[in-house]
N, C-alpha and C positions, 0 to 999 in steps of 0.2 A: 399483494400486499398480505405477509404472511400473518394468523393471530393467532391467539393461544387463549384458551381460556381459562378466566381464574377462577376462587374459591369465593364465597358468599363472604368468606370473614373476610378476605382481601377488601372485597367489595365496599363493605358495610365500613372496613378503615379506611379505606379512602374518601367515602363519603363523609365519614366523620373530620378528614383534615382537609377537606375544601371548605372550610371557615378562612379567616384573616390570616395569611400567610407570613412566616416569620420573615425577615429582611436577609434572612442568609439564603432560605430556601427562594425567595423572591428574586435576587443574585443570582442563582446560580441557575435556577429556570431561563433566566433573561439572559443570560450569556451559554448556556450550553444549550440550549432551545429541546430538550430531549425529554420533558417533564411523560410520563407517560399518563394516558385519559382516559376515564371509562368511557367506555361506547355501546351506547342502549342498554339499560339497566333490566331488558330481558333476558339479552342475549350475554349479557358476563361478559364482556370480548372486552381487551384493552389492546389497544396501538403499541407498537412496541417501535425503538429506535431505528432499526433494520427495516431498509423497504424495497420492495419491486418483487420481479423483476423490473426495470424502469425502462431497460432495451430486452426486448424479447430475443432478439437475436443472436448468436453467437459475437459476444463481446468478452475472449477470455483477457485473463492477463490485466486487468485495466490500472490506468494511473491516472494522476489525478492535481489539475493546477486550477487556479484561480486567477484569473488577470482582470480588472477592473471589476465587472459585477456578472461577469461571467465565467462557468464553471468548464474547463475542457477536460475532457476523457479520453487515453490515448487506449490504443488496444494492439491486442497480439493479431498477425495479417489473418480473415480467415481464405480457404481455398477456393477459388472461383471468380472473388470479385475483383480479380484488377485494380487491387489496394493494397498497396505495399505497408502503409501505415494508418490504419482507419483512426477517424475522431467522432467525436459527439460533443454536443454543449449545451449549458442549461444556464438559466437565467436565474435559477430557484432552488436547484440540486433535487429538483424530485423529475421536472417532465424536461424530456432527453434528445434533441435531434444528430442525427446519425449525420454529417458533412456527406459531402459528393465528391471533396474533393480527399488527396490524399498528403499525408505530410510528407513523405519522404517519397515524391514521384521518381529519383534518378538517384539506383544505389551504386553503391563504390563498387570495383571491380573486383573487389574481394572475396562478394557474394555469391552463393552460388543458388542464382536465382532461380532455375528446374525445382529446386527441395521444395519452394513454397513455405519459408519456415522463417519470417522474419517476427521475434517473439519480444513479448514482453516489454514494450517502449515504454520511456519515461522522460516528461519534459520538464525542465528547469530554468526558472526567472533568473539571471545574472544580474550583479549588482550595476549592469552599466543598460539595464533596462532589455537586454537582447536575450537570447534563447537557447540551451544548450537538449539535444534531446538524446539520450541513451538508446541503444537496443541490441539486441543481440539476434545474429542470421547464420544460417550455416555456412561454413568457409567450404572456396572453390575443391582444396582439394583433399577434405573428405567430408560430406554432406552428415554426416552422423554425427560431426559434432558442429558447435559456435564458438563463435566469437562476440566479444562485445563490440561495438563501434560508438562513435560518439557524431552527430550535425547539430549544425547551427543555423540558425533563422534570425529575422529583425520580425517577426511576426508569429506570434503562440502557435497560431495554427499552419505556420509554414509559408513557401516551399523550405521544409529545411535541406541545405545542402550537406553531405558526409563529408566525414574525413577519406583521404585515401587510405588509412592503413586501420587495424581494428584500432582501438585502444588498450584493449587487454583479452590475452589471445592463446593463453596454457594451454595447449592442443595435447601435450604428453602426461596433462592430467585429467584431460577426459573435453576441455572447454572449458567456455564461459557464458553465463548467461543472465539473466534476472537482474539490469543494473536496474539501481537507483541511485538517484541521488540525495544529499544530506547537508545542508548548512547549519553547523554547530552553532546557534546564534544568539550573540551575545546577552545574558540576561540583565538587563535594565530595570530601573524604580525599584523600591524600598520593599520586595517581596519579602524579607523576613520579616516585616512589619506586621503581618498576618499569617505568620508561622509555616511559611511555603505556600499558603493554602491562596492560591493569584489567580483570581477571577477580574472577567473585566472591571466589573462594579471597584470592587476591593482595589485594581489597581491605580483605577483612575482616584479612589479617596486618597491612598497613599502614596502617590506617586508624581513625578514630573512627567506632566505627559510629552512634554519635547524629548525625555529619556528614556520613552516605558513603548519597547514594541505591541504590544498589544494595543495603545491606544493613537500613538501616532500612525497616522498615516501612511506617512512617507517609509514606514519601515515595513515594506509588503514583502510577502514571500521570506520575513524572520528579520526584515532591516540588514540597513547595508552592515559590513564589516564580517567577523566571524568565520571559520574554517571550514574550506567546503568537500566533504568527501564523496566518493562512490562506494557502494553497497554491489557485492554481485555475490553470485555463489557460480562453485568450480564444480561443472558437470560430468563431477565424479561417475554418476550410475551411468552415463553413458558407457563407460569403461568396463560396466557389473560383467558380473556373472551369470547372469538369467535371475529369472523370476520362479518364487515357490508359489502352488498355489493357492489363488486367495488374495493376491497380494499384489493385483495388475500388472501394467505392464511395463513397470516404471526400470527394470531389468537389473535391480541391487541386491535383491534378498538372498541370491542363494552367497555361501558362504567359500572365500573371505568375501564380506561386505567392505567397499571402496568408501572412502572419504568423500563428503561432499561438501565443503566448506564455506559457509559464508562470509566474503572477505569486506574487510575495511581500507580502502585505499584515499590517502590525503590528495586533492587537487588545486592548483590554483583559482586565484579567483573568475581566471576565462572557464574554467569545470573539466578541462580537457590536460592539464600540463599536470603532471604526475609529480607527487613531491614527496621523498622520505619512502620508509618499507611501509608493503600491506599485511595488514595485522586480519589474522583469524579470529571472527569473533563468537564464531556460534559452529556446529557440527553434529552430522547427526549420530543418534544413539544406536545403529545397527538396525537388527530386525525392528521392533518397537517403533521405529521412524519410516517403516519399509526401506529402509536405506537412503532415505531423501530428505533432508531438508533444502527449502529454495524460498522462493519469494519476495527476498527482504525489504522492507524499508524500515527504515529508521526514524525517528520522533524526538522532541524532547520537549518535557510536558513544561507549564507555565512555571511547577516547582523545581528545575529543572535536572528531574529522570530521566534517563534514554530509555527510551522505550524501543525493542527492535524488532516489527512484526513480521511474520513467515509460515509458512506451510509447511508441516510434514506430512511424508503418508506419501503416496502414489496418486496422481490427480484422477485419475478413471476408477475410484475405489471410496468408497464410503468410511474410507480412514483419513482421505483429505481434511486438513482444517485453515483455518487460520487462528493462529498460536501467536504467542507472544513472551518474549522476556524481558528482564530489565537488569539495569545497571546503573550507579553512580558515575559511572567514568565512558566515554564515549568508547574505548578499548577494551570495555570490558574488565572483570569477567560478568556475563551475563547469563543472568538465572532465569528459568523459566518459570512460568506462573499463568500458563492458559490453561485448554486453547478459550479464544474467544467464541467462536465460532466452529462447531461442526456439524455432521448430519444429524437431522433430527433434532435441532436449536431451529424452532419455528417453522420449520414443516423442508428446511434447506436440506438439499443433498451434495456433499461433496466441495462446501464452500471453500475458498482459497484465494491466491495470488493475489492479496488485498494490499493497496498503498493509502496511505493516508496524507492527509496535506500538512502543511510544518506547523498549524496551528492546534495538531495533535487532536483534533474533534472528528474533523470529515475523514469520512473513509469509502473506499467502493473494494468491492471484490465481487467474485463471478462465485455463479453457482450452476448445476445442471439442471437445465429447464428442457423441456420436461422430467421430470422427478427420474433419477437415475441416466442421465443422457450426457456422457461426456463429449460426444462431437457437437452439443449447442451448450456452449457457459455463458450463461445471460449477466447481465447488468445488475448489483447492488450495492445499494448505497447504506449506510448506518451513522447516527452521531454518536461517537463514543466519549467516556468520561476518564480520563487517566486523575486517580488520588494514591500516591504514592508508588507502588510499584503493582498496583492493581488497575484492570482496566476492564469496565463494565462499557454494557451499549442496553 
């Protein structure tokens, strides 16, 4: 758990505010579960919403899903474990146990298994109750490049059965990595009655519970209906022209810098049938991004704002971040408003690879552990709050 000191002024103001809470603050605290609290008057320390490492072993590029009362996280393959796609579970979002089974025990023929490069899996529950798992893997004809695949299962923890062919494979542009599912859930209930500030308690008061995705239990994973999408990164830096000193080993800081667009692709209710044309929703800003944007995770806030979380910079440097951009439309344009976490935030080093549950509150991400050790990226969690185009944790 990372902690940061606070000033005496903050402590005193906090103590004076511990009287009778206002109804608004009570509702927000109950829903967001993220109030800071003073821990030890003498130590002057405060607990923040980010927590970790909750798994100290290598667990990079995590994704998150909740089924029933259990949280599940999936991660990039770790060399030497014999597990293609590792998983971990938790019943409280705090204590995590790594599963012994492999989510994808059998791989499709297009994957180059000698490369040990199954990256960034992302599990999603479909409206029929089954699951689709997106992942990226090195291809047989060129292990330097990846494509995105998909696999399905009746159970969240698998075993998943992969499709025989990749879902996205733009090898001429460098390949594709970091897939993540998103469902543009239908806004239900009269949230405009509270000026768009729609938390659980206010939704209960102002909305019909049977027509409200935040209060009707049957609306799990964002509720029935709504357009599904997959976001992913075109891995242009795998075609890059090399690295300048101090920018890491991602291969795309020598001019000309190659695009690494984040793509939004509509899919059918089955999660794998392509619908319409893909849209680019973000790209790297050249050297200021170390030639890289990646790890997209798209959510929709209670007020209807689209928030695209992503990482920029090279993963093995202090420049790597958990960043975000916002838009009033799912297809953009997206305006950058982050970062949310960066090196130095509460002692983190190279935080990135974040994923956020559909509720737009529960986040998982990785960071180097021990400090400045990119060969071991541990799992961290956070409770975030989205208000308009601003995200806090």
